[in-house]
N, CA, C and O atoms as a CHARMM CRD file, in Angstrom:
* protein
*
  372
    1    1 MET  N      0.82900  -1.17900   0.00000 PROA 1      0.00000
    2    1 MET  CA     0.00000   0.00000   0.00000 PROA 1      0.00000
    3    1 MET  C      0.87300   1.24200   0.00000 PROA 1      0.00000
    4    1 MET  O      1.91500   1.28800   0.65500 PROA 1      0.00000
    5    2 ARG  N      0.44300   2.22400  -0.72600 PROA 2      0.00000
    6    2 ARG  CA     1.17300   3.47900  -0.81800 PROA 2      0.00000
    7    2 ARG  C      0.65200   4.44100   0.25400 PROA 2      0.00000
    8    2 ARG  O     -0.55900   4.57800   0.43000 PROA 2      0.00000
    9    3 VAL  N      1.54300   5.09100   0.95200 PROA 3      0.00000
   10    3 VAL  CA     1.15600   6.06700   1.95900 PROA 3      0.00000
   11    3 VAL  C      1.58300   7.43000   1.45000 PROA 3      0.00000
   12    3 VAL  O      2.76500   7.66300   1.19700 PROA 3      0.00000
   13    4 THR  N      0.63500   8.31800   1.30200 PROA 4      0.00000
   14    4 THR  CA     0.94300   9.64800   0.80500 PROA 4      0.00000
   15    4 THR  C     -0.02900  10.64900   1.41700 PROA 4      0.00000
   16    4 THR  O     -1.23000  10.38300   1.46700 PROA 4      0.00000
   17    5 PRO  N      0.46300  11.78800   1.88000 PROA 5      0.00000
   18    5 PRO  CA    -0.44900  12.76700   2.47400 PROA 5      0.00000
   19    5 PRO  C     -1.35600  13.43200   1.45300 PROA 5      0.00000
   20    5 PRO  O     -2.40300  13.96100   1.82600 PROA 5      0.00000
   21    6 SER  N     -0.99000  13.42100   0.17800 PROA 6      0.00000
   22    6 SER  CA    -1.80800  14.09000  -0.83400 PROA 6      0.00000
   23    6 SER  C     -3.11900  13.36400  -1.10500 PROA 6      0.00000
   24    6 SER  O     -4.01900  13.95000  -1.70600 PROA 6      0.00000
   25    7 ILE  N     -3.25900  12.10700  -0.68500 PROA 7      0.00000
   26    7 ILE  CA    -4.51600  11.38000  -0.88900 PROA 7      0.00000
   27    7 ILE  C     -5.65700  12.06700  -0.16100 PROA 7      0.00000
   28    7 ILE  O     -6.80900  11.96600  -0.58200 PROA 7      0.00000
   29    8 VAL  N     -5.35400  12.76300   0.92100 PROA 8      0.00000
   30    8 VAL  CA    -6.38400  13.45000   1.69500 PROA 8      0.00000
   31    8 VAL  C     -7.02700  14.56300   0.87600 PROA 8      0.00000
   32    8 VAL  O     -8.19500  14.88900   1.08600 PROA 8      0.00000
   33    9 GLN  N     -6.28500  15.14100  -0.04200 PROA 9      0.00000
   34    9 GLN  CA    -6.80100  16.23700  -0.84800 PROA 9      0.00000
   35    9 GLN  C     -7.41400  15.76900  -2.16300 PROA 9      0.00000
   36    9 GLN  O     -7.86100  16.60000  -2.95400 PROA 9      0.00000
   37   10 ASP  N     -7.44700  14.48200  -2.41600 PROA 10     0.00000
   38   10 ASP  CA    -8.00200  13.96300  -3.66500 PROA 10     0.00000
   39   10 ASP  C     -9.51900  13.88300  -3.61200 PROA 10     0.00000
   40   10 ASP  O    -10.12700  13.97000  -2.54600 PROA 10     0.00000
   41   11 GLU  N    -10.10600  13.71900  -4.77100 PROA 11     0.00000
   42   11 GLU  CA   -11.54100  13.50700  -4.90300 PROA 11     0.00000
   43   11 GLU  C    -11.81600  12.01500  -4.75900 PROA 11     0.00000
   44   11 GLU  O    -11.14300  11.20200  -5.39300 PROA 11     0.00000
   45   12 PHE  N    -12.78200  11.64400  -3.94700 PROA 12     0.00000
   46   12 PHE  CA   -13.07100  10.24000  -3.68200 PROA 12     0.00000
   47   12 PHE  C    -14.27100   9.71500  -4.44400 PROA 12     0.00000
   48   12 PHE  O    -14.44900   8.50100  -4.54300 PROA 12     0.00000
   49   13 ILE  N    -15.09900  10.59400  -4.98600 PROA 13     0.00000
   50   13 ILE  CA   -16.27400  10.14200  -5.72600 PROA 13     0.00000
   51   13 ILE  C    -15.80900   9.39100  -6.97000 PROA 13     0.00000
   52   13 ILE  O    -15.00100   9.89300  -7.75100 PROA 13     0.00000
   53   14 GLY  N    -16.33100   8.18600  -7.13800 PROA 14     0.00000
   54   14 GLY  CA   -15.97000   7.34500  -8.27200 PROA 14     0.00000
   55   14 GLY  C    -14.91100   6.30600  -7.95200 PROA 14     0.00000
   56   14 GLY  O    -14.68800   5.39800  -8.75300 PROA 14     0.00000
   57   15 LEU  N    -14.25100   6.41000  -6.80200 PROA 15     0.00000
   58   15 LEU  CA   -13.22500   5.42700  -6.43200 PROA 15     0.00000
   59   15 LEU  C    -13.86600   4.19400  -5.79600 PROA 15     0.00000
   60   15 LEU  O    -14.92500   4.27400  -5.17300 PROA 15     0.00000
   61   16 LYS  N    -13.20700   3.07000  -5.96800 PROA 16     0.00000
   62   16 LYS  CA   -13.60200   1.83900  -5.28200 PROA 16     0.00000
   63   16 LYS  C    -13.11800   1.94500  -3.84200 PROA 16     0.00000
   64   16 LYS  O    -12.00100   2.39500  -3.58800 PROA 16     0.00000
   65   17 VAL  N    -13.96000   1.53000  -2.90500 PROA 17     0.00000
   66   17 VAL  CA   -13.62900   1.63900  -1.49300 PROA 17     0.00000
   67   17 VAL  C    -14.06900   0.38200  -0.76100 PROA 17     0.00000
   68   17 VAL  O    -15.03500  -0.27900  -1.14300 PROA 17     0.00000
   69   18 MET  N    -13.32700   0.06500   0.31200 PROA 18     0.00000
   70   18 MET  CA   -13.71400  -1.02000   1.19700 PROA 18     0.00000
   71   18 MET  C    -13.45100  -0.57000   2.62700 PROA 18     0.00000
   72   18 MET  O    -12.41900   0.03600   2.91500 PROA 18     0.00000
   73   19 VAL  N    -14.38500  -0.86600   3.51500 PROA 19     0.00000
   74   19 VAL  CA   -14.19900  -0.54200   4.92400 PROA 19     0.00000
   75   19 VAL  C    -13.34900  -1.64900   5.53200 PROA 19     0.00000
   76   19 VAL  O    -13.78000  -2.79900   5.61900 PROA 19     0.00000
   77   20 ALA  N    -12.13200  -1.29400   5.95400 PROA 20     0.00000
   78   20 ALA  CA   -11.18800  -2.28000   6.46100 PROA 20     0.00000
   79   20 ALA  C    -11.33100  -2.51500   7.95500 PROA 20     0.00000
   80   20 ALA  O    -11.16100  -3.63800   8.42800 PROA 20     0.00000
   81   21 ASP  N    -11.64400  -1.45800   8.70100 PROA 21     0.00000
   82   21 ASP  CA   -11.74800  -1.59800  10.15000 PROA 21     0.00000
   83   21 ASP  C    -12.71300  -0.55000  10.67800 PROA 21     0.00000
   84   21 ASP  O    -12.81200   0.55200  10.13900 PROA 21     0.00000
   85   22 SER  N    -13.42600  -0.91100  11.74700 PROA 22     0.00000
   86   22 SER  CA   -14.37000  -0.00400  12.36800 PROA 22     0.00000
   87   22 SER  C    -14.77500  -0.56100  13.72500 PROA 22     0.00000
   88   22 SER  O    -14.82500  -1.77900  13.90100 PROA 22     0.00000
   89   23 PRO  N    -15.06500   0.31300  14.68800 PROA 23     0.00000
   90   23 PRO  CA   -15.59900  -0.18400  15.95100 PROA 23     0.00000
   91   23 PRO  C    -16.97500  -0.83400  15.76300 PROA 23     0.00000
   92   23 PRO  O    -17.35200  -1.73200  16.51600 PROA 23     0.00000
   93   24 ASN  N    -17.71000  -0.37700  14.76600 PROA 24     0.00000
   94   24 ASN  CA   -18.99800  -0.96900  14.42200 PROA 24     0.00000
   95   24 ASN  C    -18.73800  -2.13600  13.46900 PROA 24     0.00000
   96   24 ASN  O    -18.45500  -1.91600  12.29100 PROA 24     0.00000
   97   25 ARG  N    -18.83000  -3.35400  13.95500 PROA 25     0.00000
   98   25 ARG  CA   -18.48300  -4.54800  13.17200 PROA 25     0.00000
   99   25 ARG  C    -19.39600  -4.75400  11.97000 PROA 25     0.00000
  100   25 ARG  O    -19.02900  -5.48600  11.05000 PROA 25     0.00000
  101   26 ASP  N    -20.57200  -4.13300  11.94700 PROA 26     0.00000
  102   26 ASP  CA   -21.47000  -4.25900  10.79800 PROA 26     0.00000
  103   26 ASP  C    -20.93800  -3.52900   9.57100 PROA 26     0.00000
  104   26 ASP  O    -21.32300  -3.84800   8.44600 PROA 26     0.00000
  105   27 LEU  N    -20.06100  -2.55900   9.77500 PROA 27     0.00000
  106   27 LEU  CA   -19.51900  -1.78300   8.65300 PROA 27     0.00000
  107   27 LEU  C    -18.34100  -2.46900   7.96700 PROA 27     0.00000
  108   27 LEU  O    -18.08300  -2.21800   6.79000 PROA 27     0.00000
  109   28 ILE  N    -17.62800  -3.32600   8.68400 PROA 28     0.00000
  110   28 ILE  CA   -16.43800  -3.96200   8.12400 PROA 28     0.00000
  111   28 ILE  C    -16.81500  -4.83700   6.94200 PROA 28     0.00000
  112   28 ILE  O    -17.71800  -5.66900   7.02500 PROA 28     0.00000
  113   29 GLY  N    -16.10500  -4.63400   5.83900 PROA 29     0.00000
  114   29 GLY  CA   -16.33800  -5.42500   4.63500 PROA 29     0.00000
  115   29 GLY  C    -17.24000  -4.76900   3.62400 PROA 29     0.00000
  116   29 GLY  O    -17.36900  -5.27300   2.50800 PROA 29     0.00000
  117   30 ILE  N    -17.87600  -3.65100   3.97100 PROA 30     0.00000
  118   30 ILE  CA   -18.69500  -2.94800   2.97800 PROA 30     0.00000
  119   30 ILE  C    -17.76100  -2.44600   1.88800 PROA 30     0.00000
  120   30 ILE  O    -16.75600  -1.79300   2.17000 PROA 30     0.00000
  121   31 SER  N    -18.09500  -2.75200   0.65600 PROA 31     0.00000
  122   31 SER  CA   -17.26000  -2.31100  -0.46100 PROA 31     0.00000
  123   31 SER  C    -18.14500  -1.89100  -1.61600 PROA 31     0.00000
  124   31 SER  O    -19.30900  -2.27900  -1.70800 PROA 31     0.00000
  125   32 GLY  N    -17.57400  -1.10100  -2.48200 PROA 32     0.00000
  126   32 GLY  CA   -18.30600  -0.61700  -3.64600 PROA 32     0.00000
  127   32 GLY  C    -17.67200   0.65800  -4.15400 PROA 32     0.00000
  128   32 GLY  O    -16.48000   0.89600  -3.95600 PROA 32     0.00000
  129   33 THR  N    -18.48100   1.48200  -4.81400 PROA 33     0.00000
  130   33 THR  CA   -18.02200   2.73100  -5.40200 PROA 33     0.00000
  131   33 THR  C    -18.60000   3.90100  -4.61500 PROA 33     0.00000
  132   33 THR  O    -19.78900   3.91900  -4.29800 PROA 33     0.00000
  133   34 VAL  N    -17.75700   4.87000  -4.30500 PROA 34     0.00000
  134   34 VAL  CA   -18.22800   6.07300  -3.61100 PROA 34     0.00000
  135   34 VAL  C    -19.05400   6.88900  -4.60100 PROA 34     0.00000
  136   34 VAL  O    -18.55800   7.28500  -5.65500 PROA 34     0.00000
  137   35 ILE  N    -20.32700   7.13900  -4.25200 PROA 35     0.00000
  138   35 ILE  CA   -21.17800   7.91800  -5.15300 PROA 35     0.00000
  139   35 ILE  C    -21.48300   9.30800  -4.61200 PROA 35     0.00000
  140   35 ILE  O    -21.90000  10.19200  -5.36100 PROA 35     0.00000
  141   36 LYS  N    -21.27400   9.50500  -3.29600 PROA 36     0.00000
  142   36 LYS  CA   -21.49900  10.81900  -2.71900 PROA 36     0.00000
  143   36 LYS  C    -20.66900  10.94100  -1.45400 PROA 36     0.00000
  144   36 LYS  O    -20.45400   9.96800  -0.73200 PROA 36     0.00000
  145   37 GLU  N    -20.20500  12.16200  -1.20100 PROA 37     0.00000
  146   37 GLU  CA   -19.42500  12.43100  -0.00300 PROA 37     0.00000
  147   37 GLU  C    -20.01100  13.65300   0.67900 PROA 37     0.00000
  148   37 GLU  O    -20.22500  14.68300   0.03900 PROA 37     0.00000
  149   38 THR  N    -20.26900  13.54700   1.95800 PROA 38     0.00000
  150   38 THR  CA   -20.71300  14.68500   2.75400 PROA 38     0.00000
  151   38 THR  C    -19.65400  14.98300   3.79800 PROA 38     0.00000
  152   38 THR  O    -18.57900  14.38300   3.79600 PROA 38     0.00000
  153   39 ARG  N    -19.96500  15.91200   4.68800 PROA 39     0.00000
  154   39 ARG  CA   -19.00900  16.28800   5.72400 PROA 39     0.00000
  155   39 ARG  C    -18.65300  15.10500   6.61700 PROA 39     0.00000
  156   39 ARG  O    -17.49200  14.93400   6.98900 PROA 39     0.00000
  157   40 ASN  N    -19.63700  14.29300   6.95900 PROA 40     0.00000
  158   40 ASN  CA   -19.43800  13.21900   7.92600 PROA 40     0.00000
  159   40 ASN  C    -19.45700  11.82100   7.33600 PROA 40     0.00000
  160   40 ASN  O    -19.04700  10.87600   8.01100 PROA 40     0.00000
  161   41 THR  N    -19.91500  11.65000   6.10600 PROA 41     0.00000
  162   41 THR  CA   -20.15400  10.30500   5.58500 PROA 41     0.00000
  163   41 THR  C    -19.71100  10.12600   4.14100 PROA 41     0.00000
  164   41 THR  O    -19.54600  11.08600   3.38800 PROA 41     0.00000
  165   42 PHE  N    -19.52500   8.85200   3.78200 PROA 42     0.00000
  166   42 PHE  CA   -19.42800   8.42600   2.39400 PROA 42     0.00000
  167   42 PHE  C    -20.69000   7.62300   2.10600 PROA 42     0.00000
  168   42 PHE  O    -21.14000   6.84800   2.95000 PROA 42     0.00000
  169   43 ILE  N    -21.25700   7.80100   0.93600 PROA 43     0.00000
  170   43 ILE  CA   -22.35500   6.95100   0.49300 PROA 43     0.00000
  171   43 ILE  C    -21.77700   6.04500  -0.57300 PROA 43     0.00000
  172   43 ILE  O    -21.28700   6.51200  -1.60200 PROA 43     0.00000
  173   44 VAL  N    -21.83700   4.73400  -0.32000 PROA 44     0.00000
  174   44 VAL  CA   -21.20400   3.72700  -1.15800 PROA 44     0.00000
  175   44 VAL  C    -22.27200   2.91500  -1.85800 PROA 44     0.00000
  176   44 VAL  O    -23.21500   2.43900  -1.22600 PROA 44     0.00000
  177   45 LEU  N    -22.12500   2.75500  -3.16800 PROA 45     0.00000
  178   45 LEU  CA   -23.02400   1.90500  -3.94300 PROA 45     0.00000
  179   45 LEU  C    -22.48400   0.48800  -3.87500 PROA 45     0.00000
  180   45 LEU  O    -21.45300   0.17500  -4.47000 PROA 45     0.00000
  181   46 ASN  N    -23.19000  -0.36800  -3.14200 PROA 46     0.00000
  182   46 ASN  CA   -22.79700  -1.75300  -2.90300 PROA 46     0.00000
  183   46 ASN  C    -23.80700  -2.63100  -3.62300 PROA 46     0.00000
  184   46 ASN  O    -24.88400  -2.90600  -3.09400 PROA 46     0.00000
  185   47 GLY  N    -23.45900  -3.07900  -4.84600 PROA 47     0.00000
  186   47 GLY  CA   -24.43600  -3.80600  -5.66300 PROA 47     0.00000
  187   47 GLY  C    -25.51200  -2.83800  -6.10100 PROA 47     0.00000
  188   47 GLY  O    -25.22400  -1.87500  -6.81100 PROA 47     0.00000
  189   48 ASN  N    -26.75500  -3.07500  -5.69000 PROA 48     0.00000
  190   48 ASN  CA   -27.85300  -2.15900  -5.99000 PROA 48     0.00000
  191   48 ASN  C    -28.27600  -1.36800  -4.76500 PROA 48     0.00000
  192   48 ASN  O    -29.26600  -0.63700  -4.81200 PROA 48     0.00000
  193   49 LYS  N    -27.54600  -1.50400  -3.67700 PROA 49     0.00000
  194   49 LYS  CA   -27.90900  -0.83700  -2.43100 PROA 49     0.00000
  195   49 LYS  C    -26.94100   0.29700  -2.13000 PROA 49     0.00000
  196   49 LYS  O    -25.75100   0.22100  -2.43700 PROA 49     0.00000
  197   50 LYS  N    -27.47900   1.35500  -1.51900 PROA 50     0.00000
  198   50 LYS  CA   -26.64500   2.46300  -1.06100 PROA 50     0.00000
  199   50 LYS  C    -26.40200   2.28400   0.42600 PROA 50     0.00000
  200   50 LYS  O    -27.34200   2.12900   1.20600 PROA 50     0.00000
  201   51 LYS  N    -25.14500   2.30600   0.80900 PROA 51     0.00000
  202   51 LYS  CA   -24.75200   2.16800   2.21400 PROA 51     0.00000
  203   51 LYS  C    -24.09400   3.46500   2.65400 PROA 51     0.00000
  204   51 LYS  O    -23.27900   4.03000   1.92500 PROA 51     0.00000
  205   52 THR  N    -24.44400   3.93700   3.84100 PROA 52     0.00000
  206   52 THR  CA   -23.85500   5.13800   4.40000 PROA 52     0.00000
  207   52 THR  C    -22.84300   4.73800   5.46800 PROA 52     0.00000
  208   52 THR  O    -23.16100   3.98900   6.39200 PROA 52     0.00000
  209   53 VAL  N    -21.62400   5.24500   5.33100 PROA 53     0.00000
  210   53 VAL  CA   -20.55000   4.91000   6.25900 PROA 53     0.00000
  211   53 VAL  C    -20.00500   6.20400   6.84600 PROA 53     0.00000
  212   53 VAL  O    -19.61500   7.11300   6.11300 PROA 53     0.00000
  213   54 ALA  N    -19.97900   6.28000   8.17800 PROA 54     0.00000
  214   54 ALA  CA   -19.43300   7.45400   8.85800 PROA 54     0.00000
  215   54 ALA  C    -17.91500   7.47700   8.69000 PROA 54     0.00000
  216   54 ALA  O    -17.24300   6.46400   8.88800 PROA 54     0.00000
  217   55 LYS  N    -17.38800   8.63500   8.32500 PROA 55     0.00000
  218   55 LYS  CA   -15.94500   8.75900   8.09600 PROA 55     0.00000
  219   55 LYS  C    -15.13800   8.56700   9.37800 PROA 55     0.00000
  220   55 LYS  O    -14.10200   7.90300   9.37100 PROA 55     0.00000
  221   56 ASN  N    -15.61700   9.15200  10.47900 PROA 56     0.00000
  222   56 ASN  CA   -14.81000   9.13500  11.70100 PROA 56     0.00000
  223   56 ASN  C    -14.86100   7.80700  12.43400 PROA 56     0.00000
  224   56 ASN  O    -14.22700   7.66800  13.47900 PROA 56     0.00000
  225   57 GLN  N    -15.59800   6.82000  11.91800 PROA 57     0.00000
  226   57 GLN  CA   -15.69400   5.52900  12.57400 PROA 57     0.00000
  227   57 GLN  C    -15.09500   4.39500  11.76500 PROA 57     0.00000
  228   57 GLN  O    -15.35500   3.22900  12.06300 PROA 57     0.00000
  229   58 ALA  N    -14.30200   4.70300  10.75300 PROA 58     0.00000
  230   58 ALA  CA   -13.81600   3.62500   9.89800 PROA 58     0.00000
  231   58 ALA  C    -12.43200   3.92800   9.34100 PROA 58     0.00000
  232   58 ALA  O    -11.99400   5.07600   9.26900 PROA 58     0.00000
  233   59 THR  N    -11.76100   2.84300   8.94900 PROA 59     0.00000
  234   59 THR  CA   -10.52500   2.91300   8.18400 PROA 59     0.00000
  235   59 THR  C    -10.85400   2.36000   6.80600 PROA 59     0.00000
  236   59 THR  O    -11.44700   1.28700   6.68900 PROA 59     0.00000
  237   60 PHE  N    -10.47000   3.08900   5.76200 PROA 60     0.00000
  238   60 PHE  CA   -10.86100   2.75500   4.39900 PROA 60     0.00000
  239   60 PHE  C     -9.68000   2.28200   3.57300 PROA 60     0.00000
  240   60 PHE  O     -8.55000   2.72300   3.78000 PROA 60     0.00000
  241   61 HSD  N     -9.94600   1.38200   2.63500 PROA 61     0.00000
  242   61 HSD  CA    -8.99300   1.00800   1.59000 PROA 61     0.00000
  243   61 HSD  C     -9.56500   1.53300   0.27500 PROA 61     0.00000
  244   61 HSD  O    -10.61200   1.07300  -0.18100 PROA 61     0.00000
  245   62 PHE  N     -8.87200   2.49500  -0.33000 PROA 62     0.00000
  246   62 PHE  CA    -9.29100   3.05500  -1.61300 PROA 62     0.00000
  247   62 PHE  C     -8.43800   2.44900  -2.71400 PROA 62     0.00000
  248   62 PHE  O     -7.22600   2.31100  -2.55500 PROA 62     0.00000
  249   63 THR  N     -9.06000   2.08600  -3.82800 PROA 63     0.00000
  250   63 THR  CA    -8.34800   1.58900  -4.99700 PROA 63     0.00000
  251   63 THR  C     -8.27000   2.71900  -6.01000 PROA 63     0.00000
  252   63 THR  O     -9.29400   3.17100  -6.52300 PROA 63     0.00000
  253   64 LEU  N     -7.06700   3.17300  -6.29800 PROA 64     0.00000
  254   64 LEU  CA    -6.85600   4.27000  -7.23300 PROA 64     0.00000
  255   64 LEU  C     -6.91700   3.76500  -8.66700 PROA 64     0.00000
  256   64 LEU  O     -7.02100   2.56100  -8.90200 PROA 64     0.00000
  257   65 ALA  N     -6.85300   4.68400  -9.62700 PROA 65     0.00000
  258   65 ALA  CA    -6.97100   4.34300 -11.04600 PROA 65     0.00000
  259   65 ALA  C     -5.85700   3.40900 -11.51600 PROA 65     0.00000
  260   65 ALA  O     -6.06600   2.61200 -12.43100 PROA 65     0.00000
  261   66 ASP  N     -4.67200   3.50000 -10.89700 PROA 66     0.00000
  262   66 ASP  CA    -3.55300   2.63600 -11.30700 PROA 66     0.00000
  263   66 ASP  C     -3.51400   1.33900 -10.49700 PROA 66     0.00000
  264   66 ASP  O     -2.47800   0.67600 -10.44800 PROA 66     0.00000
  265   67 ALA  N     -4.61700   0.97300  -9.86800 PROA 67     0.00000
  266   67 ALA  CA    -4.79900  -0.26600  -9.09700 PROA 67     0.00000
  267   67 ALA  C     -3.99600  -0.27900  -7.79600 PROA 67     0.00000
  268   67 ALA  O     -3.81000  -1.33800  -7.19800 PROA 67     0.00000
  269   68 THR  N     -3.52600   0.87100  -7.35900 PROA 68     0.00000
  270   68 THR  CA    -2.84900   0.99200  -6.08000 PROA 68     0.00000
  271   68 THR  C     -3.89400   1.06700  -4.97800 PROA 68     0.00000
  272   68 THR  O     -4.88800   1.78100  -5.10800 PROA 68     0.00000
  273   69 ILE  N     -3.67400   0.33400  -3.89700 PROA 69     0.00000
  274   69 ILE  CA    -4.59200   0.36700  -2.76400 PROA 69     0.00000
  275   69 ILE  C     -3.97500   1.23000  -1.67500 PROA 69     0.00000
  276   69 ILE  O     -2.82500   1.03100  -1.28300 PROA 69     0.00000
  277   70 VAL  N     -4.75700   2.19600  -1.19100 PROA 70     0.00000
  278   70 VAL  CA    -4.29100   3.13500  -0.18600 PROA 70     0.00000
  279   70 VAL  C     -5.19400   3.02100   1.04000 PROA 70     0.00000
  280   70 VAL  O     -6.41800   3.05900   0.92200 PROA 70     0.00000
  281   71 GLU  N     -4.58800   2.88300   2.20700 PROA 71     0.00000
  282   71 GLU  CA    -5.33900   2.83100   3.45600 PROA 71     0.00000
  283   71 GLU  C     -5.37100   4.21700   4.08300 PROA 71     0.00000
  284   71 GLU  O     -4.33300   4.85700   4.24900 PROA 71     0.00000
  285   72 VAL  N     -6.57300   4.67700   4.43100 PROA 72     0.00000
  286   72 VAL  CA    -6.73400   6.00900   5.00000 PROA 72     0.00000
  287   72 VAL  C     -7.64700   5.91300   6.22000 PROA 72     0.00000
  288   72 VAL  O     -8.70900   5.29200   6.16900 PROA 72     0.00000
  289   73 ASP  N     -7.21800   6.53400   7.31300 PROA 73     0.00000
  290   73 ASP  CA    -8.04800   6.62600   8.50300 PROA 73     0.00000
  291   73 ASP  C     -9.12400   7.67400   8.23200 PROA 73     0.00000
  292   73 ASP  O     -8.80800   8.78600   7.80900 PROA 73     0.00000
  293   74 GLY  N    -10.36000   7.34000   8.46400 PROA 74     0.00000
  294   74 GLY  CA   -11.47200   8.23100   8.17500 PROA 74     0.00000
  295   74 GLY  C    -11.45900   9.52700   8.95900 PROA 74     0.00000
  296   74 GLY  O    -12.02600  10.52100   8.50800 PROA 74     0.00000
  297   75 ARG  N    -10.82000   9.54100  10.13100 PROA 75     0.00000
  298   75 ARG  CA   -10.75100  10.77300  10.92000 PROA 75     0.00000
  299   75 ARG  C     -9.98200  11.85900  10.18600 PROA 75     0.00000
  300   75 ARG  O    -10.22200  13.04600  10.40800 PROA 75     0.00000
  301   76 VAL  N     -9.06300  11.46900   9.31700 PROA 76     0.00000
  302   76 VAL  CA    -8.30000  12.43800   8.52600 PROA 76     0.00000
  303   76 VAL  C     -9.17900  13.05500   7.44300 PROA 76     0.00000
  304   76 VAL  O     -8.94200  14.18900   7.02400 PROA 76     0.00000
  305   77 LEU  N    -10.17900  12.33000   6.99200 PROA 77     0.00000
  306   77 LEU  CA   -11.04900  12.77100   5.90800 PROA 77     0.00000
  307   77 LEU  C    -12.24200  13.57200   6.39600 PROA 77     0.00000
  308   77 LEU  O    -13.04100  14.04800   5.59000 PROA 77     0.00000
  309   78 PHE  N    -12.37100  13.72700   7.70600 PROA 78     0.00000
  310   78 PHE  CA   -13.52300  14.40300   8.28300 PROA 78     0.00000
  311   78 PHE  C    -13.56200  15.85300   7.81400 PROA 78     0.00000
  312   78 PHE  O    -12.54200  16.53900   7.85700 PROA 78     0.00000
  313   79 GLY  N    -14.70500  16.32200   7.37400 PROA 79     0.00000
  314   79 GLY  CA   -14.88200  17.69500   6.91400 PROA 79     0.00000
  315   79 GLY  C    -15.49700  17.71700   5.52800 PROA 79     0.00000
  316   79 GLY  O    -15.55300  16.69800   4.83900 PROA 79     0.00000
  317   80 ARG  N    -15.95400  18.88300   5.13400 PROA 80     0.00000
  318   80 ARG  CA   -16.56800  19.01600   3.81600 PROA 80     0.00000
  319   80 ARG  C    -15.50900  18.84100   2.73400 PROA 80     0.00000
  320   80 ARG  O    -14.38000  19.30700   2.88100 PROA 80     0.00000
  321   81 PRO  N    -15.87900  18.16300   1.64200 PROA 81     0.00000
  322   81 PRO  CA   -14.89000  17.88200   0.58900 PROA 81     0.00000
  323   81 PRO  C    -14.22700  19.13700   0.03000 PROA 81     0.00000
  324   81 PRO  O    -13.01800  19.14600  -0.20000 PROA 81     0.00000
  325   82 GLU  N    -14.99900  20.18700  -0.18900 PROA 82     0.00000
  326   82 GLU  CA   -14.42600  21.39200  -0.78100 PROA 82     0.00000
  327   82 GLU  C    -13.46200  22.09400   0.16900 PROA 82     0.00000
  328   82 GLU  O    -12.52900  22.75500  -0.28700 PROA 82     0.00000
  329   83 GLU  N    -13.66400  21.96700   1.46900 PROA 83     0.00000
  330   83 GLU  CA   -12.73000  22.54900   2.42500 PROA 83     0.00000
  331   83 GLU  C    -11.50200  21.66200   2.61900 PROA 83     0.00000
  332   83 GLU  O    -10.39700  22.16300   2.82600 PROA 83     0.00000
  333   84 ARG  N    -11.69600  20.35100   2.55200 PROA 84     0.00000
  334   84 ARG  CA   -10.58600  19.41700   2.73700 PROA 84     0.00000
  335   84 ARG  C     -9.57500  19.54600   1.59600 PROA 84     0.00000
  336   84 ARG  O     -8.37400  19.39200   1.81800 PROA 84     0.00000
  337   85 ILE  N    -10.03900  19.82100   0.40000 PROA 85     0.00000
  338   85 ILE  CA    -9.15300  19.95000  -0.75400 PROA 85     0.00000
  339   85 ILE  C     -8.23000  21.16600  -0.59400 PROA 85     0.00000
  340   85 ILE  O     -7.07800  21.13400  -1.02800 PROA 85     0.00000
  341   86 LYS  N     -8.72900  22.21900   0.01900 PROA 86     0.00000
  342   86 LYS  CA    -7.94600  23.43700   0.20200 PROA 86     0.00000
  343   86 LYS  C     -6.99700  23.36400   1.39300 PROA 86     0.00000
  344   86 LYS  O     -6.02400  24.11500   1.46000 PROA 86     0.00000
  345   87 LYS  N     -7.27700  22.46200   2.33200 PROA 87     0.00000
  346   87 LYS  CA    -6.53700  22.41100   3.59400 PROA 87     0.00000
  347   87 LYS  C     -5.07900  22.02200   3.38700 PROA 87     0.00000
  348   87 LYS  O     -4.77000  21.12600   2.60100 PROA 87     0.00000
  349   88 ARG  N     -4.19700  22.69700   4.09400 PROA 88     0.00000
  350   88 ARG  CA    -2.77500  22.34200   4.07800 PROA 88     0.00000
  351   88 ARG  C     -2.54700  21.17900   5.01800 PROA 88     0.00000
  352   88 ARG  O     -3.16400  21.10100   6.08000 PROA 88     0.00000
  353   89 ILE  N     -1.66900  20.27900   4.63300 PROA 89     0.00000
  354   89 ILE  CA    -1.41100  19.08000   5.41700 PROA 89     0.00000
  355   89 ILE  C     -0.06100  19.18400   6.08500 PROA 89     0.00000
  356   89 ILE  O      0.94500  19.49500   5.44700 PROA 89     0.00000
  357   90 ARG  N     -0.05000  18.92200   7.37500 PROA 90     0.00000
  358   90 ARG  CA     1.22200  18.87800   8.09600 PROA 90     0.00000
  359   90 ARG  C      1.74900  17.47100   8.04500 PROA 90     0.00000
  360   90 ARG  O      1.03400  16.51900   8.35600 PROA 90     0.00000
  361   91 ARG  N      2.97900  17.33500   7.66100 PROA 91     0.00000
  362   91 ARG  CA     3.61500  16.02000   7.63800 PROA 91     0.00000
  363   91 ARG  C      4.13300  15.69600   9.02300 PROA 91     0.00000
  364   91 ARG  O      4.79800  16.51500   9.65500 PROA 91     0.00000
  365   92 LEU  N      3.82800  14.51100   9.48600 PROA 92     0.00000
  366   92 LEU  CA     4.23400  14.09600  10.81600 PROA 92     0.00000
  367   92 LEU  C      5.44100  13.17900  10.78500 PROA 92     0.00000
  368   92 LEU  O      5.83800  12.65900  11.82800 PROA 92     0.00000
  369   93 TRP  N      6.03600  12.96600   9.62000 PROA 93     0.00000
  370   93 TRP  CA     7.20800  12.10200   9.53300 PROA 93     0.00000
  371   93 TRP  C      8.28800  12.76200   8.73300 PROA 93     0.00000
  372   93 TRP  O      9.35900  12.18600   8.54800 PROA 93     0.00000
């Protein structure tokens, strides 16, 4: 998996996603395509069903266009998409 701080500023709508970990065990394993993003949630199209997943309660695996899988903690993604794209990221390493 590739770790990069710029993934936080990317657009997630249209990406394949899977919930890798969550305190709510019912959310683990939900996968599909992100069809909508709000301040607090991702709406994932799972087959013919829409599933709502809270960002701050999950760790996500996103599949990028080049088939790279990136793991992102949902707490980092918290906030409105248009504000998150503008936000400066502090590197902790």
